[in-house]
Steps between C-alpha positions, in 0.01 A plus 500: 500500500774456761808292412663311776837329447537138582641439849746244354682769300646820617469835313880496367433148370182613315700795347767257385236273343352805320835589352585142382148400385372483129283764337199383707588461878268330737524604853372247754245660721252361749207586279479571217821456290599819322646482145705796378463553122829680470869431575643658825827651423783375730671755718812629315821404677833685475815335412749496771740641254303830493569561867870525423451777239687804599547830328852545357673819571837621375785435745665807658825396346349495145347844561829639625664354199259674259552823686877484463475411138278802428738723702794375288314577183428855628859536579604389160261762332635775728854429390391485136324838530809660667720381221281576204421850623870598463535354150509708177329313225681516161349523158713223347350245740158533353321472170439869387288614197362827390175625353317812420365696787140602507325811656608857536860605523600679183572414137739223579261296694321326204804506271798352693532167684556638847269282696727236695376152565711320750421121531625267779502131399372309800586152378859562605411487867689227682754452227875485567661826539873518407725670750614751222157651484431830654280508812238706308437217244161335540661157545652628823178623658194363316359233726202248455310662777517845330408352175183347660422835644531665163280251331228526758501876591682717234279685243823505266524120488475364141381141506556425139881507539518490882676837544466826673457797267547858622467792259590874517433799272528778750808647337596610148806271472542126479774494765306704756187269450699190543650620828149598611368149408779337701430711814135424464578124474720504802241692711231260374699198596578634841133568558412136410787356723395710799130407478397332827852529630493573874779655702766299673403360830736579779625253749299660768182476301564139419556406867166679594311307231655173613393576862153576391478166312633314801232668718230410255610141488496476880150646516358264241667201684340610823163537346521158350588351838202683667261369235636146543444524882143622445421212263653235731289645784185465307594155399533358860190671639217282601 
């Protein structure tokens, strides 16, 4: 059966009637009439607001600000490492206890309390440090950033009392084991502080990176202009 549309109505008008009609839409034909037993979905239309949607990208000034903040943080860590490396940790600035050593080492190993346990209280980070304190006191060098690294990365971190516990039983005397534990603690803290720390960027390297960023920005802008020209050319054809 061939269906011929009424001459009084054009095809776009018929499509509009289909979209606006009830569940049973009757289309006027010369003969016979055709009744559709199902609704004809209207053509989806897009809101004009969707055309204005654009992808948000961070401004170059914001990116440069983040890079400068990261560089300042790196510089602060470098200065901290340089100062802490020259310090000599002192026994009276830590909580020190002794216990019996285990394993081989002679008769005194299991009889005398020669094992040294040196504990660093991490809760004192960020507290006020009086001027009278020595530079080797934890209040002078223990930072919140270092405490965070200890809590996340150190195998010697004790979560129950939020402390760093270093032990030593290499020697036969308490004094030697305390000194060994302090040296181990300092080396361990330096290792944590230097984790992910990159070397200082020279002025020449910074200029080179800035030139590369400028060239990349110019290239992206030129590509964007070319794409816009291509799209506008397609729009006005025909």
